[in-house]
C-alpha positions in Angstrom: -69.9 35.9 63.8 -67.0 38.2 64.4 -68.5 38.9 67.8 -68.7 35.2 68.6 -65.0 34.6 67.7 -64.2 37.7 69.8 -65.7 36.0 73.0 -63.6 32.8 72.4 -60.2 32.3 73.8 -57.5 32.3 71.0 -56.3 28.9 72.1 -59.8 27.5 71.7 -60.0 29.0 68.2 -56.8 27.3 67.2 -57.9 24.0 68.6 -61.2 24.3 66.9 -59.5 25.0 63.6 -57.3 21.9 64.0 -60.4 19.8 64.8 -62.3 21.1 61.8 -65.3 22.4 63.9 -67.1 25.6 63.0 -66.1 28.5 65.1 -69.7 29.5 65.9 -70.6 26.1 67.3 -67.5 26.0 69.4 -68.3 29.4 70.8 -71.9 28.4 71.7 -70.6 25.4 73.7 -68.1 27.5 75.5 -70.4 30.5 76.4 -74.0 30.4 77.3 -74.6 34.0 76.1 -74.1 34.8 72.5 -74.9 38.3 71.1 -75.7 38.4 67.4 -75.6 41.8 65.7 -78.9 43.0 64.1 -77.4 45.1 61.4 -74.8 42.9 59.7 -74.3 45.4 56.9 -72.7 47.8 59.4 -70.2 45.3 60.7 -66.7 45.8 59.4 -65.3 43.1 57.1 -63.4 40.6 59.1 -59.7 40.7 58.8 -58.3 37.6 57.0 -56.4 35.3 59.4 -53.1 33.9 58.4 -53.3 30.2 57.4 -52.2 27.6 60.0 -48.6 26.7 59.9 -49.5 23.0 59.3 -51.6 23.9 56.3 -48.8 25.7 54.4 -48.0 24.2 51.0 -44.3 23.3 50.7 -42.3 25.2 48.1 -41.7 23.3 44.8 -38.8 24.3 42.4 -40.2 25.1 39.0 -38.6 23.3 36.0 -36.6 25.3 33.4 -38.6 26.7 30.6 -39.1 24.3 27.7 -38.3 26.9 25.0 -34.8 27.4 26.3 -34.0 23.7 26.0 -35.4 23.5 22.5 -33.3 26.4 21.3 -30.2 24.7 22.8 -30.9 21.5 20.9 -31.6 23.4 17.6 -28.3 25.2 18.1 -26.3 22.0 18.6 -28.0 20.4 15.6 -27.2 23.4 13.4 -23.6 23.3 14.5 -23.4 19.6 13.8 -24.9 20.1 10.4 -22.5 22.8 9.5 -19.5 20.7 10.7 -20.8 17.7 8.6 -21.2 19.8 5.5 -17.8 21.4 5.9 -16.2 18.0 6.3 -17.9 16.7 3.2 -16.8 19.8 1.2 -13.2 19.3 2.4 -13.3 15.5 2.0 -13.9 15.3 -1.7 -10.8 17.3 -2.9 -8.7 15.6 -0.3 -9.9 12.2 -1.4 -9.4 13.0 -5.1 -5.9 14.1 -4.4 -4.6 11.5 -1.9 -7.0 8.5 -2.3 -8.7 8.5 -5.8 -11.7 6.2 -5.9 -13.7 4.9 -8.8 -16.7 2.6 -8.9 -18.2 0.9 -11.9 -14.8 -0.8 -12.8 -14.8 -4.2 -14.4 -12.4 -7.1 -14.6 -11.1 -8.0 -18.1 -8.6 -10.5 -19.6 -7.2 -11.6 -22.9 -10.0 -13.2 -25.0 -9.0 -15.3 -27.9 -11.3 -16.4 -30.7 -10.1 -20.0 -31.4 -10.4 -20.9 -35.1 -9.0 -23.9 -37.0 -6.2 -23.4 -39.4 -7.6 -26.0 -41.8 -11.1 -26.5 -43.2 -13.2 -29.6 -42.9 -16.1 -31.3 -41.1 -15.9 -31.6 -37.3 -15.3 -35.2 -36.3 -15.2 -34.9 -32.5 -16.0 -32.2 -29.9 -13.9 -33.0 -26.9 -15.0 -30.3 -24.4 -18.2 -28.7 -23.2 -19.1 -25.0 -23.0 -17.7 -23.0 -20.0 -15.2 -25.8 -19.3 -11.8 -25.3 -17.7 -9.0 -26.6 -19.9 -5.2 -27.0 -19.7 -2.6 -25.9 -22.2 -2.4 -28.3 -25.1 -5.6 -30.1 -24.2 -7.6 -31.1 -27.4 -10.7 -29.1 -27.9 -12.1 -30.6 -31.1 -11.0 -32.6 -34.1 -11.6 -32.2 -37.9 -11.9 -35.2 -40.2 -8.3 -35.9 -41.3 -9.0 -38.3 -44.2 -7.9 -36.0 -47.0 -5.1 -34.6 -45.0 -3.6 -38.1 -44.5 -3.8 -38.5 -48.3 -1.9 -35.3 -48.8 0.9 -36.5 -46.5 1.2 -39.8 -48.5 1.4 -37.9 -51.8 4.0 -35.5 -50.5 6.1 -38.4 -49.1 6.0 -40.1 -52.5 7.2 -37.0 -54.2 10.1 -36.7 -51.8 11.1 -40.3 -52.4 11.0 -39.7 -56.2 13.3 -36.7 -55.7 15.7 -38.7 -53.6 15.8 -41.5 -56.3 16.6 -38.9 -58.9 19.5 -37.7 -56.9 20.8 -41.2 -56.3 20.7 -42.0 -60.0 22.7 -38.9 -60.7 25.4 -40.1 -58.4 25.5 -43.4 -60.3 25.8 -41.5 -63.6 29.2 -40.0 -62.6 31.3 -43.1 -63.7 29.4 -43.3 -66.9 30.1 -39.7 -67.7 33.8 -40.1 -66.8 34.0 -43.1 -69.2 32.3 -41.0 -71.9 35.0 -38.4 -71.5 37.7 -41.0 -71.8 36.1 -42.5 -74.9 35.9 -39.1 -76.6 39.5 -38.4 -75.7 40.6 -41.6 -77.4 38.6 -40.8 -80.5 40.2 -37.4 -80.5 43.7 -38.9 -80.4 42.9 -41.2 -83.3 41.4 -38.4 -85.3 44.5 -36.2 -84.8 46.8 -39.0 -85.9 44.7 -39.5 -89.0 44.9 -35.8 -89.7 48.7 -35.8 -89.4 49.1 -38.7 -91.9 46.6 -37.0 -94.3 48.5 -33.7 -94.0 51.8 -35.5 -94.9 50.4 -37.3 -97.9 48.5 -34.2 -99.1 51.7 -32.2 -99.0 53.5 -34.8 -101.2 50.5 -34.8 -103.6 49.7 -38.4 -102.8 46.3 -37.7 -101.2 43.4 -36.0 -102.7 42.1 -32.8 -101.2 38.7 -34.3 -100.4 40.2 -37.0 -98.1 42.4 -34.4 -96.5 39.4 -32.3 -95.6 37.6 -35.3 -94.2 40.4 -36.1 -91.9 40.5 -32.5 -90.7 36.8 -32.5 -90.1 37.0 -35.8 -88.1 39.7 -34.3 -85.9 37.6 -31.2 -85.1 34.5 -33.3 -84.4 36.5 -35.5 -82.0 37.7 -32.4 -80.1 34.1 -31.1 -79.8 33.0 -34.5 -78.5 35.6 -34.3 -75.8 34.4 -30.8 -74.7 30.8 -32.1 -74.6 31.6 -35.1 -72.6 33.5 -33.0 -70.1 30.6 -30.6 -69.7 28.2 -33.5 -69.1 30.6 -34.9 -66.5 30.6 -31.6 -64.6 26.8 -31.5 -64.7 26.5 -35.0 -63.3 29.1 -34.3 -60.7 27.3 -31.2 -59.6 24.0 -33.1 -59.3 25.7 -35.8 -57.4 27.3 -33.4 -55.0 23.8 -32.4 -53.6 22.5 -35.9 -53.0 21.1 -34.8 -49.6 18.8 -32.1 -48.2 20.7 -29.4 -50.1 19.4 -30.6 -53.5 16.8 -28.2 -54.8 14.4 -31.0 -55.8 14.8 -32.6 -52.5 14.2 -29.4 -50.6 11.0 -28.7 -52.6 9.7 -32.2 -52.0 10.6 -31.9 -48.3 8.7 -28.6 -47.9 5.6 -30.1 -49.5 5.8 -33.0 -47.1 6.2 -30.6 -44.1 3.2 -28.6 -45.2 1.0 -31.7 -45.5 2.0 -32.9 -42.1 1.4 -29.5 -40.6 -2.1 -29.5 -42.0 -2.7 -33.0 -40.6 -1.6 -31.9 -37.1 -3.9 -28.9 -37.2 -6.9 -31.1 -37.7 -6.8 -31.4 -33.9 -7.3 -27.9 -32.3 -5.8 -27.6 -28.8 -6.0 -25.0 -26.0 -3.3 -22.3 -26.3 -2.9 -22.0 -22.5 -4.6 -22.8 -19.2 -8.0 -21.1 -19.2 -11.7 -21.4 -19.8 -13.8 -22.1 -22.9 -16.9 -20.0 -23.6 -19.4 -19.5 -26.3 -18.9 -23.0 -27.8 -20.9 -23.3 -31.0 -19.7 -26.6 -32.5 -21.4 -29.9 -33.3 -20.1 -33.1 -34.8 -20.5 -33.0 -38.6 -20.5 -29.2 -38.8 -18.2 -27.9 -41.5 -15.8 -25.2 -40.2 -13.7 -23.0 -42.5 -10.1 -22.1 -41.9 -9.9 -18.9 -39.8 -13.6 -18.9 -38.7 -14.0 -18.6 -34.9 -15.4 -21.8 -33.4 -15.2 -20.9 -29.7 -13.9 -18.3 -27.2 -10.9 -18.9 -25.0 -10.3 -16.8 -21.8 -6.8 -16.7 -20.3 -7.2 -16.0 -16.5 -3.5 -15.3 -16.1 -4.0 -12.0 -17.9 -6.9 -10.8 -15.8 -6.8 -7.1 -14.8 -9.2 -4.4 -13.6 -10.0 -1.4 -15.8 -11.4 1.6 -13.9 -12.3 5.1 -15.3 -10.9 8.0 -13.2 -11.6 11.7 -13.7 -8.6 13.7 -14.9 -8.2 15.6 -11.7 -8.0 12.3 -9.8 -4.8 11.3 -11.6 -2.7 14.2 -10.6 -0.5 12.1 -8.2 -1.2 8.6 -9.8 1.8 6.8 -11.4 2.2 3.2 -12.6 3.4 1.1 -9.7 1.2 2.8 -7.1 -0.6 0.6 -4.6 -4.3 0.1 -5.0 -7.2 -1.7 -3.3 -9.9 -3.5 -5.3 -13.3 -4.7 -4.2 -15.7 -6.9 -6.2 -19.5 -7.0 -6.1 -19.1 -10.8 -6.2 -17.1 -10.7 -2.9 -18.7 -8.1 -0.6 -16.5 -6.7 2.1 -13.3 -8.4 0.8 -10.4 -6.1 -0.2 -7.7 -7.3 -2.6 -4.3 -5.6 -2.9 -3.4 -4.5 -6.4 -0.9 -2.4 -8.3 -1.5 0.3 -11.0 -0.2 -1.2 -14.2 -0.7 1.6 -16.7 -2.7 4.7 -17.5 -4.2 5.2 -20.9 -2.5 7.8 -23.1 -5.7 8.9 -24.8 -9.4 8.6 -25.2 -11.8 9.4 -28.0 -12.7 13.1 -27.8 -16.0 12.5 -29.5 -15.3 15.2 -32.1 -16.6 14.4 -35.6 -16.0 15.8 -39.0 -18.2 16.8 -41.9 -17.1 17.6 -45.4 -13.5 17.5 -44.3 -14.0 20.0 -41.5 -14.1 19.5 -37.8 -17.5 20.1 -36.1 -17.7 22.2 -33.0 -19.3 21.0 -29.8 -22.9 22.1 -29.2 -22.9 21.3 -25.5 -24.5 24.2 -23.7 -24.5 22.8 -20.1 -23.0 24.9 -17.4 -21.2 21.9 -15.9 -20.3 19.5 -18.6 -19.4 15.9 -17.4 -15.8 15.3 -16.5 -13.6 13.3 -18.9 -12.5 10.0 -17.6 -9.3 8.1 -18.3 -9.0 4.3 -18.2 -6.5 3.0 -15.7 -5.3 -0.7 -15.7 -4.9 -2.3 -12.3 -3.4 -5.8 -11.7 -4.3 -8.0 -8.8 -1.2 -8.9 -6.8 -2.4 -12.4 -6.0 -4.7 -13.8 -8.6 -5.2 -17.0 -6.8 -6.9 -15.2 -3.9 -9.9 -14.2 -6.2 -13.0 -16.2 -5.4 -14.3 -18.5 -8.1 -17.4 -16.4 -8.6 -15.4 -13.4 -9.9 -15.8 -13.7 -13.6 -14.8 -11.7 -16.7 -16.8 -8.5 -16.6 -17.5 -8.6 -12.9 -18.1 -5.1 -11.4 -15.5 -3.7 -9.1 -14.4 -0.6 -7.2 -10.8 0.7 -7.2 -9.1 2.8 -4.6 -5.6 4.1 -5.5 -3.2 5.0 -2.7 -0.3 7.1 -4.1 1.1 7.5 -0.5 0.1 6.4 3.0 -1.7 8.7 5.3 -4.9 9.4 7.3 -6.9 10.2 4.2 -6.2 6.8 2.5 -6.9 5.0 5.9 -10.3 6.7 6.1 -11.0 6.0 2.5 -10.3 2.3 3.0 -12.7 2.2 5.9 -15.4 3.9 3.9 -14.7 1.5 1.0 -15.2 -1.5 3.3 -18.5 -0.1 4.7 -19.7 0.5 1.1 -18.7 -3.1 0.2 -20.6 -4.5 3.1 -23.7 -2.4 2.2 -23.5 -3.5 -1.4 -23.6 -7.1 -0.3 -27.1 -6.4 1.0 -28.5 -5.6 -2.4 
């Protein structure tokens, strides 16, 4: 085969290669004489020909090794994780110092147990449970039959006292006439005593008659003193013929008490608010001082949140705050810190007069929390579904800065997410 290719022209070999024809066939067509070696084992191995230029495979750039790219991604992920963890570690003390936040707060208000001041059967129930009422609006009425009787009796006693005072005024002239009468009798008795004394001194009058005349004169003098005393008493009684008279004052007080009880048979709302836990029915007997319903005053609403002690380092009454309610997801309400509790129950107990020590063996005992009262700046902005006891979150802002701004944003996101629950 090598010998056949040797007899061919190099150009013919190239052309044959391009045409895809075997080199031996092409050599047979070109030359009539072809010598084939007998001993092929002795032929030297043909030298490999270089591949045609057209058959060369174009160079392709190999892609970068996959392990290097994976290591780069892992490195970036690790750096990001470390930065995130470092930010979280730094955020908590900064937030506690510059933007204290507390969840689990609740809205509260003044709750009044409304009870009647007088006892009696309920005659009318004028409102329904969970109703909104105005100040002075009647809530329920108690049967006032016996109370009207008490008023009539007290009025009669007052009239009787006034009549007594009036009769005392009319008795003044009679007392004055009595004094004048006794004075005339005293004058006559003294004249009789003078004549009896003269006759007795001359021996013309017995001693018994003289003693009688003397006794009559002394009796007349005593009658004058008694009449004058009675006149002073009548005049004193007549001088208080108005409300200053003790009898009149006592009767007037009894009348006022009876009228007060009569007015309190109608129980009214103490202020604008809401009625809750109504447990009354017509005919039901209620005792004085026994709660009959619950009244909620919305004007006194405020939020109470529990903060850890280390969160209150910079907090003072009057600081600005932001409140969010579970009943109003995503809405933030401006508020103000009203007050901070001065103390909480330490939980320490006593036994046999001695304080008991704490048996808490935890490495990290729970932090003590202090209640903080927060008032909403605009109570009218609260939605109607925010009720007493509604859950809230409170963010206190002792001073403006980047940390409170971030905290407000996180609080808003938290509120939106809580609305999805």
